[in-house]
N, C-alpha and C positions, 0 to 999 in steps of 0.2 A: 350541536351544530355551531360552527364558527360564526360569530357575529361580525358582519361586514359593515364598514363605515363608508359612506359616500364621500369621495374626495376628488381631487383633480390631479392629473399627471404633472410632474414638475419639469418636464422636458420642453418640447418645442411649443410654438404658438398655436397649434391646433386646439389645445385645451381639452383633451379627452377626459371623460369621466371615468373614475376608477372606483372599484369596490375593494377595500383593503381590510386586512385583519392583522393583529399583532403577531400571529404565527407565520406571517409571510405570505398568506393567501392573497393573491392578486387576480382580479377579474375586471374585464371591461364592464362599464355601467351601461346596460342595454337601454336605459331611459335617458341617457345624456344626448342632447341633440348634436353634439360635435362628432361623436364616434359611434353611437348606437351599439355599444358593446365591443367594438373593435379596439385592439391595442396593437402597437408596433412591437418589435423585438425589445426595445428599451423599456417600454411601459410594462410588457409582460414579465420582465426580469426585475421589476422593482423590489420584489420580496427578497432578492439576493443582496440588496444594497442597504438594508435597514439595521444591520448589525452595528455594534459599537467599535469595531476594529478601526484603529487609527483616529478615532474621534478626539476632538478637543473638548474636555469635560470640566476644565477649571480655568479661570483666568490666569494668564501668565504675564509677568512683568520682568523684562530683561531675561527671558528664558526660564524664569523661576516661578513655580506656582504661587499665586497670591489670592487674597480675598477680593470679592467684588468691590468692597469699599476702597481698597488700595488701588485697584486697577481703574475704576471709574473716576476716582479722585484725581488720578494722574492724567487721564484723558481730559477731564474738565479743566484742570489746572494748566496743562500745556496749551490747549486751544485758547483759553482765556488770556494767557500771557502773550501768545502770538498776536491775538486781536488787539490787545491793549498797546503792544509795542509797535506793530507793523500795520495794523488796520485789518478790516474783515477780509480783504482779498488775499491775505497771507495764509489763509487756511482753505482746505478743500475736502469735499467728500467725493469718493468714486464708488458708485453703488452698482446695482445689478438688476437685470431683468429676472433674476431668480427671487428677488424680494417680493413679498406680498404687497398689495396696494396699500394696506395700512402702514406697513414699514416705509414704503416710498413716501407716503403722505407726511409722516412725522419727519423724515429726513429733509424733505423739501421745505416744510414749515420752519424747522429749526434753522436751516442754512439761509433761506431767503428772507424770512420774516423776523428772525431774532438775531442771528449773527450779522445779517445784512449784506451777504454776498450771494452771487449766483454761481459760485464755484462748486456746483454739484453736477457731476455728469455721471454717465452710466455706461456699462458695456453694451447697452442697447444702441449706443452711438455706432457700434461696429456692425450692426445688422440692419437697421431700418431708418436711420436718420435721413437718408436721401429720399425715402418714400415720404416721410413727414414733410420735408422741404417741398417736394413735388406737389403733394396734396395742398399745402398752404398756398403755394404760388398759383395753382389752378383753381382751387375751390374757395380759397379764403379761410380755410380751416383744415385741420388734420383729420379728415373724415374718410373712413372706409365706406364706400358706397354700397358694397355688395354683401351677400351672405354665402355660406357654403352650399346652400340649396341651389344656387345658380350653377354650380359645377354639374349638377345632375339634370338641370333644365337646358343647358346650352346645347347647341348643335355643333359648335366648334370651340375647342379649348386650346389656347396658345400658351405654352409654358415657356417663359423667357428667363434664362439664367437660373433655372430651378431644376435640380435633380430631385424632383418631388418624391420619387419612389424610395429614395434613401433618407431624405431630410424631413419630409412630412408624409410618412408612409400611409397614415390613416386617410388623409385627404386623397392620396393617390388611389388607395383601394376603393374609396367611394366613386372615383371617376371610372375605374375599371369595371365596377359593378354596374354603373350607369351605362357603360358601353356594351355590356352584355345584354342589357335590357333594350338598348337602342343602338344597334350596330352601326347606324348611320352617323352617330356621334364621331367626329374626327378630332384627333389629337395631333398638334404640331409642336415639336420640341425644338427650341432654338438654343443651342449650346455649343461652345467651342469643342466640347468633348462629346463622344458618344457614351452615354451613361446608362444605368439601369432603367431610367425613365424612357430612354430611346427605344428599348426593347418592345414597349407596348404602344409606341407612337406610330401614327400613320405616315408622318413625315419628320425627318430630322434634318434641320438646317444647321450645318457646321459653320456657324458664323465666325468671323474674325474677332479676336478680342477687342472689345469696345467698338464693334461695328453696329451696335444696336440702334444708335441714333440715325445713322445712314439708312438702316433698314426701315425704321418707322417713319422717318422723313419721306422715304420713298413711298411708303404706304399712304401717307397723307397726300402726297402729290398724285398718286394713283386714284385716291378717292375723289380728288378735285377733277382730274382729267376725265374720269368716267361718270362725273356728276352723281356720285354716290353720297355726297354730303346731305345732311338733313337741314335744308334751308329754313324751315319753320322753326326748328330748335335753335339754330344759330341766330336767327333774327331776334328771337325772344330771350335767349338766355346766355349768349356768348359774345365776348369781346375778343378781338384780335385774330379772327379767322383769316382774313386776307393776308395779313403780315406773316402769320405762321406758315401759310401755304407758300408764299413767295420765298421765304427763307428755306423751307424744306426743299424747294426745287433746286437749291444750290448744292445740295449734298450729292456726292459721287456714289452711285450704286456699287462701284467696284470696291469701295471701302468696307462693304459688308463681307467680302470674301466669298460671296455666293454667285452662282452662274445666273445669266439672264433667265434661263428656264426655271430655276428654283425661285427667283424673285417673282416672276410672273405667276407661278403656281401659288405662292403664298399670298400675294396681293389679290389674286382672283378669289381664293378661298375666303380670305378675311372680308373683303368688300362684298362678296356675294352671300354672306351668311349673316342674317340679322342677329341671331342669338349667339353672340361670340363673347367668351370670357377670356381676357388676357391676364393670366396669372404670372406674376414676376416675383423674383426673390433676390438672393445675394449676387448673382451674376449681373444684375442690374444695379443694385444698391452699392456694392463694394467696388466703387470705381471713382476715379478722379473726375468723372463727368456723370456720376450716378443720378444727381438731381435732374440733369437735363435728359437723361435716359427716361426717367419716370415721366417727365412732362412730354416727351416725344410720344410715349405710349398714350398718355391721357389725351393729348391732342387728337388722336385718331378716334377715340371714343366720344369726345366732345363734338367733333365735327360731324359725326354720324348720329348723335343723340343716343348712342348705344351705351347707356349708363343708368344704373339705378332701376333697371327693369329685370323681371325674372329671366335668368339665362343670359344676360348680357351686361358687361361692364368690366372695369379693371379691378383686380384683387391682388393685394400685397400679401404674400405668405410670410408671416412674421416668424423670426427665428426663435425668440425666447418665450418662456411660458407666461411672463407678465410684462413684456415690453410695452404692450398696449396700456396696461394699468399704469405703468410709469409715465407714459405720454399723457394720460388723463389727469394725473395729479401734478404734472409739471416737473417730472424727475430729470429733465434735461436742462443743461445750462442756459439754453435760449428760450425757456418757457416759464410761464406762471402756472399755477394750479388751474384745473378745470378748463383747459384749452384757452386760457387767457394769455395775452401778450405782455411780456415783461417791459417792452418799450412803450406801452400805452399807459399814460398817467392815470386815466380813469380806471383801468383794470387794476393797476397797482393799488390805487386808493381803496377800491372795493375789497381786495384781498386783505390789505392791512387792517382795514376797519373790521372785517369779519374776524380776523385772528386777534384783533386788539393787540397787535405786535408793536414793539418799540420802533421798528424800522421796516423797510422793504427795499430789496435790491432794485436799482433803477437802470441797470444795464446787464447785458448778457455776461455770463461767466465764461470760464475757460472750458472749451470742449476737450474731449478725451486726449487727443494727441497733444494739443496745446497745453493741457494741464500738466502732463508729464514732462513736456519741454520746460515749463515753468519750474517744475521740481528740479530738473537738471541745472537750471540757472540759479537755484537757491532762493527763488521768490516765494515758494511755498514752505512755510515753517512748521505746519502741522497738517497731516494728511490722515484721513480715516477711510480705509477701504473695506467695503462690506460685500460679502458673498460673491466675490469674483477674484480672478487671478491675473491681474494685468501684466505681471512679470513674464507671463507666457502668452497671453491672448492678444496683446497689442502688437502692432507692427514695430519692427526694430526692437524686438523684445529684450535683447541684451542691454541695449541703452536704456530701456525703460527700467529694468532691474537696477541699473546703476543710478538712475534718477531717483528711484524710491529710496535707495540706500543713502542718497544725498540729503534727504529731508531730515531735519533735526528730530522730529517726533512723528512716528508712524504707528497708528492703531489699526488692527485688522480684526474684523468680526468674521468668523468662519465656523464651519462645523468640523473641519479637519485640523488635526494638530500640526501637520506638515503640508504646506504648499510652497511653491516657489516664492509667492508674495509674503505669506506668513513668516517665512524664514527671515524676512527683512524687517519684521515689526519689532517695535519696542514694547508694545502691549498687545496681547492676543486675547480676544473676548469670545467665549464659547456661546455660539448661537444655537437655537433649536433648528432642526432640519425638517425635511418633508416627513410627514407622519407624526410629528411632534408639535407642530405649530398650527395656528388657526388664522384664517384670513380669507381674502378674495383675490382672484386673478381675472384678467380680461383677455380673451383669445382674439384671434385675427378677424373674427366676424362681429366684434363688439359684444361678445357674450360674457357676462360676469358669472363666475362660478366660485364655489367655496372650496378651499383646501381646509380639511378638518383633521384634527389630531386623533389618532387611534393608538398611539404609543405613549408610554409614560415619558416625562421629561427626564433625560439622563443627566447624571452628575449635577453640576451647577449651571447647566445651560439655561439661557433666557431668550425669549423672542427678541428679534431685532428692534421692534418698536419700543419695547420695554427698556432695552439697553440705551437707546437714544434718548428716550424721555427722561431717564435717570440722569444722564449726562446734562441734559438741558436744565433740569432742576438744580443740579450742582453748579451750573454756570450762572444761576440766579434768575432764570427765566420762568415766568408763570405760563399757564396755558398748556402744560404737559402732564397734568395729573390724571392720566388715563389709567384705567384698571382693566381694560379689556379691548380687544380689537373691535368689538361691536361699537364701542363708544367712538372710536376713531372713524369707522365707516359712517356712522351717523353724522359726524361732523363734516366729513367729506361730502356727503349727500346734501347737507344743509348749505355748504359753500356753493355747491352746484345750483341750488335754488337761488341764492343771492346773485349768482353770475348770469342768470337767465335774462336779466334786463339788457344784456349786451347782445342778445340774439346770437348765441353760439350754438354749435351743433350738439354739444355734450349735454343732453337733457337726461338727467338722472331721476326725474320725478317718479318713475316707476318703482324706485326703491325707497320712496319717502317713508312709508309705513311698513317696511318689510320686516318680517320675522327673521332676524339675522341667523339664528341658530338653524332654521329650516329653509334658508334661502335656496331656491331652485335655480338652475342655470337660466339666466335671463339676459336678453339683449337690450341695450339702450338704443334708441328711446323706447322701443317696445319690441317684442318678439316678431321676427319676420320683416322688420322695417328696412327699407332701402332708401338711399338718398339720391336726389337730383334728377329723377325721371321727368319731373316737371319743374326744373329749375330749382329755386330756393338755395342758391349758393350764398356764401358768407362774406364775399367782398361787399363793400359799402353799397354798391348799386344792385346787389342781389344777383349779379351775373358771374359766370366763370370767365377765366382768362386763358385763352390759348396763347402760349408763348412762342415767339420766334426762336427756334432751337437750331443752332449750328452744330454740325457734326465736328468732332475734334479732328485735328490733323494727327493722323496715326503716325507715330514715330517709326522709323525704320526698325523692324523687329530685330532684336538681338538674336544671336544664334539660337538661344533658348529662352522662352518666356515661361515663368513659373505661375501656375494657377493653384490656389489652395481652397480647401473646403472640408467637408465632413465625411466620415464613414457611416455606413448603414447602422452599425450597432454601438457607436460611441457618441459622447456628448461633451462638447467643450473640452476641458482639460482633464476629464476622466476621474474627477474626485469621487463621483458616484458610480458611473458606469464601469469604471476600472475595477470595482469590487465584485462584479458579477462575472463568474467564470464563463458562462455561455456567451457573453457579449465580447469577450476577448478571443473567442475561438475562431471567429470569422476571419479577421485580419489582425494578427497578433503583434505586429511591429510596424514602425513607420516605413512608408514605401514611396517610390517615385514611379508613377505611370509614365512610360516613355514609349514612343513609337519604335517598331523594329528597325526602321531605317536609321533613326537617331542612335539607337543602342549599338548598331553595327558600327556607326561612325566613331563612337568612343570605345569600341572593342569591349562591350558589355554583353554578357549572356544572362539568361534567366537565373536568378539567385545571386548574382554578383551584387556587390555594394557600390553605390555611386556617391562620390564626393560632390556636393553642391556648394557653390561659393558665389559671393558678390561682395560689394564694398561694405555691406551691413554685417555679414556674418558668414557662417559656414555650417554644413551639416553632412551627415552620412545616412543614406537611405537605401533600403533594399530595392533593387530593380524589379519592377513589374512591367514586363515588356508586353505591349498589347496594341493591336490596331485600333482600339477605341481612342487612343491618343492621336492627336494631330501632329504631323511632323513639325518640329520646331517648338512645340508646346509640351510642357510636362506638368504633371499634377501631383500634389502631395497633401495629405491630410494634416489638420492643424491640432490634433488632440494631445500629442505626446509632450510631456514636461521633462525638465531636467532630472526629475527624480525617477522617472520611469524609463526614459531614453534620452540621455544627455545630448546626444548628437542629432536628435530628431525634433528639436524645438523649432518648427518650421517658420514661425513668425519672426525669428531672429534674422531671416533672410528677406523680409518684406520691408521695403522702404516706407517711411512715414509720410507718404504722399496722400493728401486728402482732397475731397470734393470741396471747392471754394465756398459753396453755399451751405452744405449740410455739415461739413467737417468730418464726414465719414471716410475712413481710410480705404485706399485702393488695395484690396488684398487679392485681386484676381490676376494681376499682371505685374511681373517683376523680372528684370533681366538677371539671368544667372549663367554661370559657367559650370559645365559638367565634365567630370573625368572619372575613370574607373578608380575606385579606392583600392590601393595596393595593400591588401591584408597579407600578413605572414601566416595567419591561421584563422580558421572559422570554428565556432563552437555552438553547441546547444546543450542546455542543462535543464533538468526538472528536479524539484525538491518539495518536501513537505513543508519547508519553512521559507519565509520571504527572503529573497536574495538581493544583495546590494553589491553588484560587481563593480570593478573599477576599470575595466577595459575601455579602450577608446570608442568601441562600438558595443552597446548593450541595449537590449529592449526587454524589460521585465513585464510579464503578464500573469494575471491570476488564472488558475486552472481549477477544475473540479477536485483535484487531488492535492492542490498546493499552489506552486508557482513554477513558471518556466522562464527561461531567458535565452535570447539569441545573442551571440557574442562574435567579436572579431578583434584581433590584436595586430599591432605593427611588428612586434618582436616575439619570437618563440619563447615560451617560459623555460626556465632552467629545469623545473620539475613539474610534470603534468599533474601528479597526484596532489602536490601542494596547491596548485592552482585550482584544481577541482574541489578540494576541501574548502578553500576560501570562498569560491563562488557559491557552492551548495550549502555552506554553513554546516558542514559535516565533520567537525574537528575530531570527534571521537568514534565515528562509525567505522565499521569494517569495510575495507575496499576490495573489490574484485577488478582486476585490470587486464585488458587485452590490448596489445600494441602490435600494429603492423608496420614494421620499420620500412618495408619497401613502399607502401602506400603513404606512409607518414601520418597514419591515423592512430588515435588513442581513444578507447572507450573505458569508462570507469563507472561502476555501480557501488552504492553505499547501502549497507544494511545495519540495522540495529535490532537485536533479538529476533532475527529472522525476517524482519519487515524491511522492504525496500524503501529507503528514505531519500534517495537521490540518485541521479544518473548524470553523466557528463560525457559528451562526445566532442572530439576535436580532430581537425584535419586541415590540409592545405587548400581545400576547396569548400564551397558552401556545403553544409551538412545535409545529405539526402537520407532521410529516414522517415518512418511512419510515426510522426510526432504524436498524433492522437492516440495511437496504440501505446507508445512508450509512456505518455503522461498518465494513461489509465492504469498502468501497473504500479505507479507510486502509491505507497501505503498498503500494498498487498504482499503476500508471501511468495512472490515470483522468484524463480531461480535467478540469482544475480548474474550468472554468466550467460544464460539464455537471453536476458534483457539486453545484453550488450550487442546483440545482432541488430537491434533497432527495427526489426520487422517481425510480424506475427509468424509463428511456426506454421508449417504446411497444414493446410486445411482450416486455419483460423482466418477470419475475414479481417481485412484492413479497410476501415471505412473511408480513409483519406481525409483530405482537407474539409473542415466543417463548412457546409453551405447553409443548412438550416439550424440555427442555434436553439430554437425552441425544442426540437426533438433530437438534436445532436446527430443529424444526418450528414454524412460525408460525401464527397465527390465520387469516390469509388462505388459507394452504395448506389448513388444515383445513376452512374454510368452502367452499372450492372442492370438496373431497372430499365434503362433505355435499351440495352441489348436484349432485354426480355420482352420488349414490345411497348414500353411506356414512352410514347413519342409526343405527348402533350404535357403541359404543366399540370393539368388536372389528373392525368394518368400517373404522373410521378407522385402526386399527393396521395392518390389512392393506394399506391404500392408501398410508399415509404413514410407517409404522413408529412413529408416536407411541404411547407407552404400552407398547411391546413389550420395553423393557429393564428398567428398575427398577419401572415401574408407578406411580410417584408422581404422574404427571400424569393418571391415569385419572379421578379425580373431576373434574378440570378439563375433560377431554374430555366427560364427562357433562354438566357445567354448560354447556359450549359448545353441546351438542346441544339444551339447553333455552334457548339464546339468552341465557345469563348474560353480563353485560358484563365485559370485562377492562379494567384501568386504562390510561389514556393513558400513564402513566409507564413501563409495560412495553413501549410501542411502540418 
């Protein structure tokens, strides 16, 4: 029997428990309180991502393999030299919510307590910094008041700026199961797009971009007008109620983009339901007014006293697996460890004394966007990027890549040999990845769980904390003689004890005598704890602050506004999820959701390519024409890199505009121009080997039989066979070619020793063929000429575009089941198994039942 190790999923902030084995066996942990055995499509596919393909297994200096001694010696030397010559603020760390708490702790200690700068920021700045700012302004601390159980105890759940069904699927499935048990539970989805989440919602409010403040200010005014405020709670625990209400009344309801009927329905539902949870995510946070959006939401909960009680309160759905752990150890440029404040002299003294460090930074460091602006200006002389890919994930990504290239010395710690950021490094440091490293993470409900190693350490890889501690010692610093993550965790808990005299929320005493090796998932300050039901806020007077929040003046919308976000089956820049064939099957290339009216306006039909442009950059995306989009608004996913889809790096189109309080970038609204991309030809290819095409449009994806690529070019090739051999990497294979001169199409298959090793299709229009069928033939003894038809022979089924990745169930299979009488999601599951594993595709099954279109790109 395979021995399973209890660990934690490395994806979103839900923090699901996983049972894992070296042979790739992955199961949900039925005993973990976050997921109770459920896993989403990404978590279920983790076993497909633990191979060593593409891994960075040895240090590299100037692109050449080197010893650890050479590589770390150079990092220590370059950082020390920069500090000696230009001062501590001339160096910076850019770290990641993918790091474990122990890694984060060492990085923060080294930068703030020993180097003496606060120039350490994280990609978590991109996902939840506005929530942190809102919490601190309202509560006096970055405190999450609620728990996941509140989602199952609520009578009304309001999802604001959150496609929970795709981005936090396990939480969404918990809500759906609760609704089955209690059908009176209502779900309201507030989103400029109609998403998978909307399919299971009782009400979808198609709010205008950045109309959230006007909406929740209107709700606060409605609460006051109907005397629904909790005067006892306000008098005892709240400052600023009257001023907040007065300011809220100045907002214009029309700025929400909603009708008076919709507004009244929402306000009546929220005000009239005591047990209400408002769950918000990136649609709130990723805005130039994100912090104010958060406080507008918090104002409503504070005014009614609906906070910190079972089934009622605000809940931020965190994007990253350990963004919370990073916040706890001070991994942001404007924080100290253990929820202490960098501007507070007593806090700084306590931390410096505990660390016995030579210095302590006394001012905030550079936040993410500012940090890379400083790189561009030449102010950062040494930069260390850990476990993240800012050359793709930050706004104005092309300029960020140029800024990194402008830094005299760049070190990158990563698990992959090639990333867009790693390609810019002077030194590459091979880190251990998920399944190889040990430590802790904290999820969105303050629950600390263990990530445990179940795989051997590959090559010369080392844990991030160990790499940093080694560099610290080489720089002459004491206090970094760690031999295990357990030692670091114990030090972190001890610092928490030392910080308790400041009456902070982060009470870690429950972990004081914990058996680290056998640590069970545990919330701080204790399991099941909530905050603020009876006050106890962390401002000096013990009260919360309701802030007067003014709605922003919404600029005149450009012709098209670009919204960005995630796909159901992908994560960040796909360094891990891109390795799993089943995760690439759902949506295999970058796309642009566009309303039919807008598509007609630019003369685009389904399957066409769209050129997207603005002053920051440009891109080429596949048109996904759908009424789910709102006229004038388009949506594109943010996952594709220059290595997988050079024209699909969508953050190159996002302006580096940030929230003035949190520093979080506004990734949800951006003016763009659209036009039909004038391609001379379109293509599709599949091969047993990885492909590296050079066409102006290409999108490479892993398949179960190798690789596939979507293609388009501006000019017709001189020789189709030569082009096909280059794209497929089939220089020596035998080719079978079918050309239709009248239609302008060419199809080519490649075989070696009777085995099909590649196919290539090209024509003057987007390629329409049964992609899943063709891909399945790669590596088989299929007839090379029959393959070129691109369709199954008569009597053979064509499953169609993949909808359920877990069981590889296609759209055509599902439509056949519908025609056979399966008219509910449950019935589709019973007949095809779709939706019966992770459940992530259930909203897509519901959409299919309503005849929602799926993209040609996924076919």
